[in-house]
C-alpha positions as CSV (number, residue, x, y, z in Angstrom):
1,M,-59.8,-138.5,97.2
2,K,-59.6,-136.0,95.0
3,Y,-56.2,-135.4,93.5
4,F,-56.2,-132.3,94.4
5,I,-57.1,-131.0,98.0
6,F,-57.9,-127.1,98.3
7,A,-56.5,-126.4,102.0
8,L,-55.3,-123.3,102.5
9,L,-54.4,-121.2,105.1
10,F,-55.5,-118.4,103.8
11,A,-55.5,-115.5,106.9
12,I,-55.6,-112.0,105.6
13,T,-54.0,-109.2,107.6
14,A,-56.5,-106.5,108.8
15,I,-54.3,-103.8,107.0
16,L,-52.2,-104.3,104.1
17,T,-49.1,-102.2,103.8
18,A,-47.2,-101.0,100.7
19,E,-44.8,-103.6,100.4
20,E,-47.2,-106.6,100.9
21,Y,-48.3,-108.3,97.7
22,P,-51.5,-110.4,98.3
23,I,-50.7,-114.2,96.7
24,M,-52.6,-117.6,96.7
25,M,-51.4,-120.9,97.8
26,Q,-52.5,-124.4,97.1
27,I,-51.1,-127.9,98.3
28,K,-51.2,-130.8,95.5
29,T,-50.9,-134.3,97.2
30,D,-53.2,-137.6,98.1
31,L,-51.8,-137.2,101.8
32,K,-53.2,-135.5,104.5
33,I,-50.7,-132.8,105.8
34,P,-51.4,-131.4,109.0
35,E,-52.1,-128.1,109.6
36,D,-48.5,-127.0,111.1
37,F,-46.8,-127.5,107.9
38,R,-49.6,-124.4,106.6
39,G,-48.7,-122.3,109.5
40,G,-44.8,-122.4,108.8
41,V,-45.5,-121.7,105.0
42,E,-47.7,-118.9,106.3
43,D,-45.2,-117.7,108.3
44,G,-42.3,-117.6,105.9
45,L,-44.5,-116.0,103.1
46,T,-45.6,-113.3,105.5
47,E,-41.7,-112.7,106.2
48,N,-41.2,-111.8,102.8
49,G,-43.6,-109.5,102.4
50,Y,-46.5,-111.6,101.0
51,S,-50.2,-111.4,102.4
52,L,-52.7,-114.4,102.0
53,V,-55.9,-114.2,100.0
54,S,-58.7,-115.6,102.7
55,E,-59.9,-118.9,102.3
56,E,-63.5,-117.9,101.8
57,V,-63.0,-115.3,99.3
58,Q,-60.3,-117.9,97.2
59,K,-63.5,-120.8,97.2
60,E,-66.0,-117.9,95.8
61,A,-63.7,-117.1,93.1
62,L,-62.9,-120.8,92.5
63,K,-66.7,-122.1,92.6
64,E,-67.2,-118.7,89.9
65,Q,-64.7,-120.1,87.6
66,S,-65.7,-123.7,88.1
67,E,-69.1,-122.8,87.0
68,Q,-67.5,-120.6,83.9
69,R,-65.7,-123.6,82.8
70,K,-68.9,-126.3,83.8
71,K,-65.7,-128.2,85.9
72,E,-63.9,-128.1,89.0
73,C,-61.0,-125.4,88.8
74,Y,-57.8,-127.7,89.2
75,E,-55.6,-127.0,86.1
76,E,-53.0,-124.1,86.2
77,S,-54.5,-121.9,83.7
78,C,-58.0,-121.9,86.1
79,L,-55.9,-121.0,88.7
80,V,-54.2,-118.1,87.1
81,D,-57.3,-116.5,85.9
82,T,-59.0,-116.8,89.7
83,G,-55.8,-115.1,90.9
84,K,-56.3,-112.3,88.3
85,M,-59.9,-112.0,89.4
86,L,-58.7,-111.7,93.1
87,A,-55.7,-109.3,91.8
88,A,-53.3,-111.4,93.6
89,K,-49.7,-111.5,92.4
90,G,-49.0,-115.0,92.2
91,L,-49.8,-118.7,93.1
92,V,-47.4,-121.0,95.7
93,M,-48.0,-124.9,94.9
94,V,-46.6,-127.1,97.0
95,E,-46.6,-130.9,95.7
96,V,-45.9,-133.7,98.1
97,T,-44.9,-137.1,97.6
98,K,-44.0,-140.1,100.3
99,K,-40.6,-141.6,99.5
100,S,-40.7,-144.0,102.5
101,D,-42.4,-144.4,106.1
102,K,-39.8,-141.6,107.1
103,I,-39.0,-139.3,104.0
104,Y,-41.4,-136.9,101.8
105,F,-40.7,-134.9,99.0
106,F,-41.7,-131.2,99.3
107,K,-41.6,-129.5,95.8
108,A,-42.5,-125.9,95.8
109,K,-42.9,-123.6,92.6
110,Y,-44.1,-120.0,92.5
111,I,-46.2,-119.0,89.5
112,D,-46.2,-115.4,88.5
113,F,-49.7,-114.1,87.4
114,E,-48.7,-111.5,85.1
115,T,-46.9,-113.5,83.2
116,A,-48.4,-117.1,84.2
117,D,-45.0,-118.4,84.5
118,T,-42.8,-120.1,87.2
119,K,-40.2,-118.0,88.5
120,K,-39.0,-120.0,91.6
121,T,-38.9,-123.4,92.9
122,K,-37.2,-125.2,95.6
123,S,-37.5,-128.9,96.5
124,E,-36.5,-130.3,100.1
125,Y,-36.8,-133.8,101.9
126,F,-38.5,-133.9,105.1
127,K,-37.0,-136.9,107.0
128,Y,-39.5,-137.1,109.8
129,N,-43.4,-138.5,110.5
130,L,-46.1,-136.1,109.2
131,D,-47.1,-136.4,112.8
132,N,-43.9,-134.3,114.1
133,Y,-45.7,-131.1,113.8
134,E,-43.2,-129.1,115.4
135,E,-40.6,-130.0,113.0
136,L,-43.2,-129.8,109.9
137,N,-43.9,-126.3,111.1
138,K,-40.4,-125.1,111.1
139,F,-40.0,-127.1,107.4
140,G,-43.0,-125.3,105.6
141,K,-41.2,-121.9,107.0
142,T,-38.0,-122.7,106.0
143,L,-38.7,-124.3,102.6
144,I,-40.6,-121.0,101.9
145,Q,-38.0,-118.7,103.2
146,N,-35.7,-120.4,100.9
147,M,-37.5,-120.2,97.7
148,F,-38.4,-116.4,98.6
149,G,-35.5,-115.2,100.9
150,K,-32.3,-113.1,99.8
151,N,-29.9,-116.0,100.5
152,E,-32.3,-118.2,98.0
153,T,-29.7,-121.0,96.3
154,K,-29.3,-119.7,92.4
155,E,-28.4,-122.8,91.1
156,V,-30.0,-124.9,89.2
157,M,-28.0,-127.8,89.1
158,K,-27.7,-129.6,92.6
159,E,-25.3,-132.1,94.0
160,V,-26.8,-134.9,96.0
161,I,-24.4,-136.5,98.3
162,I,-25.0,-140.4,99.7
163,K,-23.8,-141.2,102.7
164,D,-22.2,-144.6,102.6
165,N,-21.5,-146.3,106.6
166,S,-20.7,-149.7,105.5
167,K,-19.7,-151.3,102.2
168,E,-21.9,-154.1,102.7
169,K,-24.8,-152.4,104.2
170,A,-27.4,-151.1,101.8
171,V,-27.8,-147.1,101.6
172,K,-31.0,-146.1,104.1
173,D,-33.7,-143.8,103.0
174,D,-33.0,-141.7,105.9
175,E,-28.8,-141.3,105.2
176,I,-30.1,-139.3,102.0
177,E,-29.1,-135.6,101.9
178,I,-29.5,-132.8,99.6
179,K,-26.6,-130.2,99.7
180,T,-25.4,-127.7,97.9
181,T,-21.7,-128.1,98.5
182,K,-19.2,-130.3,96.7
183,K,-17.1,-132.0,99.3
184,E,-16.2,-135.4,98.3
185,E,-15.1,-138.5,100.3
186,K,-11.6,-138.7,100.6
187,N,-9.5,-141.8,98.7
188,V,-12.5,-142.8,96.7
189,E,-12.3,-142.2,93.0
190,K,-15.4,-140.4,91.9
191,F,-17.1,-138.9,88.7
192,K,-19.4,-136.0,88.5
193,I,-22.6,-137.5,86.8
194,E,-25.1,-135.1,85.5
195,F,-28.6,-135.8,85.2
196,V,-30.6,-133.7,82.6
197,T,-34.1,-134.9,81.6
198,I,-36.8,-133.9,79.0
199,P,-39.1,-133.2,80.9
200,S,-37.4,-131.4,84.0
201,G,-38.6,-132.7,87.2
202,V,-37.7,-136.3,87.0
203,E,-36.9,-138.4,90.0
204,V,-33.9,-140.6,89.3
205,Y,-33.4,-144.0,91.3
206,D,-30.1,-145.8,91.9
207,S,-30.4,-149.9,91.6
208,D,-31.7,-150.1,95.4
209,N,-34.5,-147.9,94.5
210,N,-32.9,-145.0,96.7
211,L,-34.0,-141.8,95.3
212,L,-31.1,-139.5,94.2
213,G,-32.6,-136.6,93.3
214,E,-34.6,-134.5,91.0
215,T,-33.6,-133.6,87.5
216,P,-31.6,-131.5,86.6
217,F,-28.8,-132.2,89.2
218,F,-25.5,-133.9,89.5
219,V,-24.0,-136.3,91.8
220,N,-20.6,-138.1,92.6
221,L,-20.6,-141.7,92.2
222,P,-17.7,-144.1,91.9
223,K,-16.6,-146.1,89.0
224,G,-18.4,-149.3,87.6
225,F,-21.9,-150.4,85.9
226,T,-24.8,-148.7,87.9
227,K,-28.3,-149.2,86.7
228,F,-30.7,-146.0,87.3
229,S,-34.3,-145.9,86.8
230,F,-36.1,-142.4,85.9
231,E,-39.6,-141.5,87.0
232,K,-42.5,-138.7,86.4
233,K,-45.9,-138.9,86.6
234,G,-47.8,-138.9,83.6
235,F,-44.5,-140.4,81.6
236,D,-43.6,-143.9,81.4
237,K,-40.7,-145.3,83.5
238,T,-37.4,-145.7,81.8
239,E,-34.6,-147.8,83.2
240,R,-30.7,-147.7,81.7
241,E,-27.6,-149.2,82.6
242,I,-24.7,-146.6,83.0
243,H,-20.8,-147.4,82.8
244,I,-19.5,-144.7,85.2
245,K,-15.9,-144.0,84.0
246,Q,-15.7,-140.6,83.5
247,N,-17.6,-137.4,84.3
248,E,-20.4,-137.2,82.0
249,R,-24.1,-135.8,81.5
250,I,-26.7,-138.2,81.0
251,N,-29.6,-137.0,79.1
252,I,-32.9,-139.0,79.3
253,S,-36.3,-138.4,77.3
254,L,-39.3,-140.0,78.8
255,A,-42.1,-140.5,77.2
256,E,-45.8,-139.5,77.8
257,K,-48.1,-142.1,79.1
258,I,-50.9,-142.6,76.9
259,Y,-53.7,-144.6,77.3
260,N,-56.9,-146.0,75.3
261,L,-60.2,-144.2,75.9
262,K,-63.5,-145.9,74.9
263,I,-66.8,-144.7,75.4
264,N,-70.0,-146.3,74.3
265,S,-73.7,-145.6,75.1
266,N,-77.1,-147.7,74.7
267,I,-78.0,-145.4,71.7
268,S,-75.3,-145.2,69.0
269,G,-74.8,-141.5,67.8
270,A,-74.3,-139.7,70.9
271,K,-71.9,-136.7,70.8
272,V,-68.7,-137.0,72.6
273,F,-67.4,-134.1,74.6
274,I,-64.2,-133.6,76.2
275,D,-63.4,-130.9,78.6
276,N,-66.4,-128.9,76.7
277,K,-65.0,-129.8,73.4
278,E,-66.8,-131.8,70.8
279,K,-64.6,-135.0,69.4
280,G,-66.9,-137.5,68.1
281,E,-69.7,-139.6,68.6
282,T,-70.4,-143.1,70.1
283,P,-68.7,-145.5,70.1
284,F,-65.6,-143.3,70.7
285,S,-62.4,-144.3,70.7
286,A,-59.2,-142.2,71.3
287,K,-55.4,-142.3,72.9
288,V,-55.1,-139.6,75.5
289,K,-52.3,-138.7,77.8
290,E,-52.8,-139.0,81.6
291,G,-54.7,-136.8,83.4
292,I,-58.4,-135.6,84.6
293,Y,-60.8,-135.3,82.0
294,S,-64.6,-134.0,82.1
295,I,-66.6,-136.3,79.6
296,K,-70.3,-135.5,78.6
297,L,-72.3,-137.4,76.0
298,E,-75.4,-135.5,74.7
299,K,-78.2,-136.7,72.0
300,D,-81.4,-135.3,71.0
301,E,-84.4,-136.9,73.0
302,Y,-82.1,-138.1,75.6
303,D,-80.7,-136.5,78.9
304,S,-77.3,-135.3,78.8
305,Y,-74.6,-137.3,80.8
306,S,-71.2,-136.1,82.3
307,E,-68.6,-137.5,84.4
308,E,-65.0,-136.6,85.2
309,I,-62.5,-139.4,84.6
310,P,-59.1,-139.6,86.5
311,L,-57.4,-141.4,83.4
312,K,-54.2,-143.6,84.9
313,K,-54.7,-146.7,82.7
314,D,-56.8,-147.7,80.0
315,F,-60.4,-146.8,80.7
316,E,-63.3,-148.3,78.7
317,K,-67.2,-147.7,79.7
318,T,-70.7,-147.8,78.5
319,I,-72.9,-144.9,79.4
320,T,-77.1,-145.4,79.7
321,L,-78.5,-142.3,78.4
322,N,-82.3,-141.8,79.4
323,K,-84.8,-140.7,77.1
324,N,-86.5,-137.6,78.1
325,T,-88.7,-137.0,74.6
326,F,-91.8,-139.2,73.7
327,E,-94.3,-139.6,70.8
328,I,-97.6,-138.7,71.8
329,T,-100.4,-139.6,69.4
330,V,-103.9,-137.5,70.1
331,K,-107.4,-138.7,68.5
332,S,-110.8,-137.8,68.8
333,T,-114.0,-139.5,68.4
334,T,-115.2,-136.0,67.0
335,E,-114.3,-134.6,63.6
336,N,-112.8,-131.3,63.0
337,T,-111.3,-131.2,66.3
338,T,-108.5,-128.4,67.0
339,V,-106.1,-129.6,69.6
340,F,-103.8,-127.2,71.6
341,I,-100.9,-128.2,73.5
342,D,-99.3,-126.6,76.4
343,G,-101.1,-123.3,75.0
344,K,-99.9,-123.9,71.2
345,N,-102.1,-125.0,68.4
346,K,-101.1,-128.2,66.8
347,G,-103.6,-128.5,64.2
348,E,-107.1,-130.7,63.7
349,L,-106.7,-134.2,65.2
350,P,-105.6,-137.0,64.8
351,V,-102.1,-135.1,65.9
352,K,-98.6,-137.1,66.4
353,I,-96.1,-134.8,68.5
354,K,-93.0,-135.4,70.5
355,L,-93.0,-133.8,74.3
356,K,-90.6,-133.8,76.8
357,K,-91.0,-136.0,80.0
358,G,-92.7,-134.3,82.3
359,N,-95.9,-132.4,82.9
360,H,-98.3,-131.0,79.9
361,S,-101.6,-129.6,79.2
362,I,-104.0,-130.4,76.7
363,K,-107.0,-128.4,75.1
364,A,-109.5,-129.4,72.4
365,Q,-112.4,-127.7,70.7
366,A,-115.1,-128.6,68.1
367,E,-118.1,-126.6,67.1
368,G,-121.0,-127.7,68.6
369,F,-119.3,-129.5,71.5
370,D,-117.6,-128.6,74.7
371,D,-114.2,-127.7,75.3
372,Y,-111.9,-130.5,76.6
373,S,-108.9,-130.1,78.7
374,E,-106.4,-132.1,80.8
375,D,-103.2,-131.8,82.7
376,F,-101.2,-135.4,82.0
377,S,-97.7,-136.5,82.7
378,V,-95.3,-138.1,79.9
379,N,-93.4,-141.0,80.6
380,S,-93.6,-143.0,77.5
381,D,-95.0,-142.8,74.0
382,E,-98.7,-143.2,74.3
383,T,-102.1,-142.9,72.2
384,K,-104.7,-140.2,73.7
385,T,-108.1,-140.5,72.5
386,I,-110.6,-137.6,73.6
387,T,-114.2,-137.6,73.7
388,L,-116.0,-134.2,73.6
389,N,-119.3,-133.9,75.1
390,K,-121.8,-132.7,72.4
391,N,-123.7,-129.1,73.2
392,I,-125.5,-128.8,70.3
393,F,-128.6,-130.8,69.5
394,D,-131.2,-131.8,66.3
395,V,-134.4,-130.8,67.6
396,L,-137.9,-131.8,65.6
397,I,-140.7,-129.7,67.3
398,T,-144.1,-131.2,66.5
399,S,-147.9,-130.7,67.5
400,K,-151.1,-132.1,66.7
401,I,-152.4,-129.9,64.5
402,E,-149.6,-128.8,62.0
403,G,-148.7,-125.7,61.0
404,A,-148.7,-123.9,64.3
405,K,-146.5,-121.0,64.8
406,V,-143.1,-121.7,66.7
407,Y,-141.7,-119.5,68.9
408,I,-138.3,-120.5,70.8
409,D,-137.0,-118.3,73.7
410,G,-139.6,-115.5,72.6
411,S,-138.3,-115.4,69.1
412,A,-140.8,-116.7,66.3
413,K,-139.1,-119.6,64.2
414,G,-141.8,-120.9,62.0
415,K,-144.0,-123.9,61.8
416,T,-144.5,-127.1,63.1
417,P,-143.4,-129.5,62.2
418,Y,-140.2,-127.3,62.8
419,K,-136.3,-128.7,62.7
420,T,-134.1,-126.9,64.2
421,K,-130.6,-127.1,66.5
422,L,-130.6,-126.0,69.9
423,S,-128.2,-125.7,72.6
424,K,-127.5,-127.7,75.4
425,G,-129.7,-126.3,78.4
426,K,-132.7,-125.1,78.9
427,H,-135.4,-123.3,76.7
428,T,-139.1,-122.2,76.3
429,I,-141.0,-123.1,73.4
430,K,-144.6,-121.8,72.6
431,L,-146.8,-122.6,70.0
432,T,-149.7,-120.5,68.9
433,Q,-152.7,-121.3,66.4
434,D,-155.6,-119.6,65.2
435,E,-158.6,-119.9,67.9
436,Q,-156.5,-122.2,70.1
437,K,-155.1,-121.7,73.2
438,D,-151.2,-121.2,73.2
439,I,-148.9,-123.8,74.2
440,E,-145.7,-123.0,76.3
441,R,-143.5,-125.3,77.9
442,E,-140.0,-125.3,79.4
443,I,-137.6,-127.9,78.2
444,D,-134.4,-129.4,78.9
445,V,-132.2,-130.1,76.2
446,K,-129.9,-133.1,76.5
447,K,-130.0,-135.0,73.2
448,D,-131.3,-135.2,69.7
449,G,-134.8,-135.9,69.6
450,E,-138.4,-134.8,68.9
451,I,-140.4,-132.7,70.9
452,N,-143.9,-133.3,70.7
453,L,-146.4,-130.6,72.7
454,N,-149.0,-133.1,73.3
455,E,-146.6,-135.5,74.9
456,K,-144.4,-135.8,77.3
457,I,-141.0,-134.5,76.1
458,N,-138.3,-137.3,76.8
459,G,-140.8,-138.3,79.7
460,E,-140.7,-134.9,81.4
461,M,-143.9,-132.1,81.2
462,V,-142.1,-129.2,82.4
463,K,-144.7,-126.7,82.1
464,I,-148.1,-126.5,80.7
465,P,-150.9,-124.0,80.6
466,A,-154.1,-125.1,82.9
467,G,-157.3,-126.1,81.4
468,Y,-155.5,-126.9,77.7
469,L,-154.6,-130.6,78.2
470,K,-156.6,-133.3,79.1
471,K,-155.2,-134.8,82.5
472,E,-152.3,-137.1,81.9
473,K,-152.5,-140.6,83.5
């Protein structure tokens, strides 16, 4: 399941009043959140003068942004650009995490598209199962009303009250409450402990793994030594034991999680792109923060490779790049043959040329030969040998009596014996001599050779004037 689920209840009102402001909304979670919560959020937004961009319009806009950026539109900068394109005022993003079987933590924030800043935040615990649709609907509406309503809390620091019904009994998850009151239990000495972290939004747990709150907040705790753990996605978990003996501010800095990213390929020297920025060549290694990264490999004569990697631990992968360009050698049995590949003159054979995988055309030409053409498919390195068919032949015309005048296709050429070149096909040859009858024959030229008009030509006599020759046996 992708980390981001775009589900969002976008129903646009038929007519927007002047007080309404169109906004986008997104739920960020790995959990399946029923539509009842979204319906409650929609009601809360509508009551505060906001209209919602329709789901269809947002999907098309997100698709366009994804195509422009060549990766899916997840990060806030992409969502802000999408919102501006739709003339929306801002984005409501709700992040949901599960704390126990019956406790879910909802953190909502409002990002203003004009400034691209987070203007409002609100966090609440939902202490029911997610299939309690009625409570979930009310909770969604209240969450948004508290964030956008006129009575929204202005405090940044909240107090956490932990109910302890028994000294020997561990605190249960459903006994955790977040309140904005400063009421304390009587007869118990407690101190105000403020938790401030870099970054903010860190979850603080006590030694029993009960969630106390999300920084910044304060809690009244009894005197003594207490262990706390500090957790935030993308940062290393930090544990610390604190001696509670006075009112105190606890400042904690968390280190971002850094992972080793290694990319290898079957062909070394492939260019590595991370989020469309060239970072190096294979074999490639780098230290990167936790997150979702778009990885692309490119190398000449190979198909490019791309993949989206959710980086949550050290990652190493060997990628196989498929060759898409091959060396083709073209030869011919005929000298002075010119070759054309895909209609482009590549010179006289033999030639070597690199061609992309797929279908191509080849054509060869040589004087005195028929043109050669072929469509062929390139899938590997190969050698092609072309044989052209001859269409001009060396012909020797002879007769019994030398010195006869030779006519070819009606044109005078010379006297026998007469040597010439004839094109492939049928020709008319005529011999004349004083006081002799003319000899005329039609011949079909198919190869080099001698044409003796007193004998059969290539085993065939085509046309002979009547009464001239003796009867053939």
